Steps between C-alpha positions, in 0.01 A plus 500: 500500500594262793497777748128588411404143555688513842308806603165327392566202731613726781183712473276196510680362805430838677128446415503151640666627814226765538235213464694289770586233247875561499604182650466324175736757335745576777781314344448702171526826690815391675649388152408838364643707773816300506564435131276735297781756444689231309254537212569874478819462299644764273308327217176584665459859590319569829222772528609781748521867546843640505708820477831551328725706747813307391507639153752789559795538270723671746444245771568223245824657366618567853432142590685343205786743558515395864500130390795566278682683773429263783580192292818626335791253559264254681639153522855597502641403828857386401777568254391187329135617461634832342750353267235267351298795384750779464600442130141491396406813691798675345391406149139615585626823636720568195205424283265734701760778465497453121874447443515111466552518120768762540692302764490190286649675198846627436507857606564765246787744521477781757670755259593726784539858404677752732388844433700698767682482824480722825776493737398539868687494831605142539313346208396562135158475327478337161193601298404208284219311347480136394269277287290272712348356188566623139369845497405505869740751660549550874650835619727470807775644704784292613676622822858368527725571799850644437811296537357154477790260544297177463142406405259624761139436598226664299136618556224533249270784604144484353288804498149544627232702329665834546469733193873581472639146584870494511496882591268454793688198636851599426608527868456125545750381233738790594505367859567149382792623287633680809489174690702327226213343290456521128142605463274494186186687518258439214182681396161343462294491178258722663700795598821688447647596159246298310155455619345167397163353587516338837154579655295288264192369698578739782452831306440429120220229505730247324351199678583301190852480655355230722379294210859541347654393828704832500606687804721812492707327768601241247701753286651673814611156620657414168676839478636447860636151408674648198642766737644218707649366177665847443639491848659161459661628181688769687861437620428703812224259626535203715228288341483272812371789708215696350193642666172678413293761679234763435195648649123475400491384153876449529415300822279262321747468218766414763300204611436392130864534389650315797243220460563474126881539488722289728799732421352738749658407839309747722186708468350793693144592373331803670130561512457264208274209605222390734249220510204444261281470794572848599518646155148379411349494842605861581491616128844635511526343155304813363813708556742250353640487145427180299872408536466445874380142455594248233232371248371255759438196281588261793340690789822584695591763760820681574583221747558270193726764345689538834550117516672507169752746639574286808750441639681811351517794732160703489448829685137618475457876579154614586354833627224449771254742369528413117163553338593234231648226716371467851763416762289211635484335148879549455565336844296199387688485169836518695388224741392263234803534285721472810371138533667408176827663628466288808479174325809603304658548839559867423247695712751790537505568134156668504400808688257764517571864570197712604512871470256774596301696246326444171605348166868604504855428612616600843855553629456176693417298190775662292787459743395139575496413124846647460623293789316192361668511171853571645458191715352252237684623187823630637540296818535831715331516837421860511217654715216696333626811672844451379377422144322831503201661308456648156583865412200669362635861536423718210860579407572128460212431259562491126237629269294304244697657216833391661381135553333481160601200298339577160701789445480471124140396498312170551605220256263508205394137525427513883200280590447617851167665427368200315661211673163400661378393153782249440663388820264214539494305168135424385464212265330524154200287426633151387457343162250211539491248211316207659304387803787362682673832497195674619464260797866524578461877505193484719675274744780749523261792555309297765817412682622856504169651602456241783830584650571869415156669447249310719757366751302674786192291440413307828677173515192342654164651408257554795160323510232687312269505802234587246157629594183606320505864558190597304225322288205607283258403228426862401613583160649157423298197375710246671642705800765736606753405768788696648759291681789608716830315531844545624752574229806552695544545887385865545277503195141379491331568164163459338372357173165594365363209293195547254349166401362515152462125472335221702704472819461120510728482205862586473545781249777735378590792715649830380678695782487866429780702670402836616735800474577769766314819437286359218167656426170334626386213277829507296572128551134410450483683175816344371370143544131555451495345146681179621330178394251385752693167517721669743420580860667836613697591810621845588817506704691787682858414584687693772557854389152511332158627617428425866837326526695799376677787672503884492669601165734720699657173641569358157855640466588358836337163439680451159840567647442322836364189320826476295716532799324183635547326177154542340300757301134592496446309173672189622286497819187547285618192283513296830144618569380393172660160519340441835163615358517255218608225748200583720252509214605146391366386839152612418249248386362736240834548317662284244857504622662476156292768348594821674584825324624832603382839351680829581557845372794742513752434771327189628562327156862460618382331816255278297776384261752411752224324720407290193872411441549387849172314531551323195140373450293803403268464198471857383647852545302809409711827496422853432762773457796280601817692525766452221782441757576512868801710428310825554530794741241615730388816685758669729252477795473126460124516415343314215562166337755285688588221257864450611617166609838423651769401230223385249657677201813318543320186363173609329256778436107504482493476121657156511251355743209417257736251325641370828155424646374295199273298490319776702326716247553877498247748367572872493217755491595785278849575369780250540835669587753440217737322757261223519597410140769278657234272661280499193789399278605218730147358537438530130835324423405214741144462368349601835203726562636856480394819663142582417419853447137592559296818527227333707487183686213377294781423241668242732 
């Protein structure tokens, strides 16, 4: 290597200096001191001792979360700047919320069914349910003031995570009715009269929701939009003056609904949002439901959602000792969103009301919300004190039985408990008849994955800054080197290369991916019978071996990663791609003859890496999963093969066909799902999946 030649020259100059003969070589010494480092490019690893303090997953996630927060709305300094990007950001937001296809289609009938009426002092309550989608029913109570002479303003009240939903929050729609508003309070799919599955990754280990691109917030948002449809159908409602409010989960939904539906003219979320920087950095995310952040495909923060609400009136209510949303982060959120209101020339349309205490309402926030809606939806300038507070006295509360909607039982075809399985439509494997169709499908998959699965990949890769970490001739005929290199800022990894061939010749290289928590020699045993034509390298991505983290962190890491637009598996794919790229710079490696070997969960990483690299020669897989649409342990431990949105375009069993001409060999049983790839490859007369019991058969 050039750097070894450089060191040799430098060493001889030092000898000459010691012999007092340096004058002849002085110019060489100056040249080396000034320009020698230029030869130590990322293609030529330097030899140095080093440590790896940067490889800390919590530090990394905190950093990328802070980058998202600190750069949100960057470059927007005028109304012209904002209008150039607003439409695109709205479409991306609707896509992340999982409702794009529903918005683009004709909406199905609401089929409102009223099951009873309760007359109260000054208003009545209609107990009803409607069909958000065919078979997806939403229980609701509609509060209607008495003696409405002309259409009046309306409020959609969205519940938080309370067990009893419309019963627990009944004082709020009652107060709005007393103030003259029509108010619809709807139940979530998680609680109330029908308990659906809302806590997927949070409590059930359903991390495959991430691969599906599904978030429980999606269904809640759609149900709310259909609730607005219901309000607009009522003769009592002034459809030009509708607002939305709620606390906690209802607070986040208030942000979502107002950003998604321009029919909402004013919004008052309470304790429903804070910055990603705080959520990840302070780990308040661990107390939050999955619904408190969209599927973050495009790495946004709540500032971006708030910007979509502007310049409509927005009142943010926040408690100053909220364990889920720190007051400092909400102040930052408010300040950032206010800049958009300022460029609209409407700074007075956004406000923040701070209240003492924990994650809850306070009289201050409630009365200000009442005054806020009276002003912006009814044109009445009434002070918070005059608007008044809610009545929570026992004698004024109705029972769950009295407010019950399904008095004759839940409709037989109700989909609430299973809506997570169908809300996001997943494609079936396509019929492929010729090579053109296969290439077209591959292009579609690649384009989708680049934008919507691996969109958090660094836009500019850092220099490898490679170094020779360790070298030996023991136990290896042609040597044994360990190099370290920078994969991504914050991650410095190592690759362990075993030269089985003359190092003066470029030879094929098989990169063996190690798994987290694997037994000693597991990888070595798997690859031991590989042909000697291959040199072998062992590689640990982040999350594996010395670059892993305590298993007790896995649940947090899986959720926090998704909130920043990535997953453990997608980060590992990036590491493998960088590893391949680095290996191609080594003089001992034939660049076009690189393979990847992996077992169990790392087979998923291997296949996606081969697809994105596009120039691997061979894949060797052992125990690949049949699909990525599988659940996990409730504590988050174990295999983490989810990748954001990937199932919306492909699944692992399709990848062997998509990566052709890369050859795929599977040790042991081949899952039946891989028949799709085998059939496609057979039909196109391409090498199929090779099933082997031992690598000697390759």
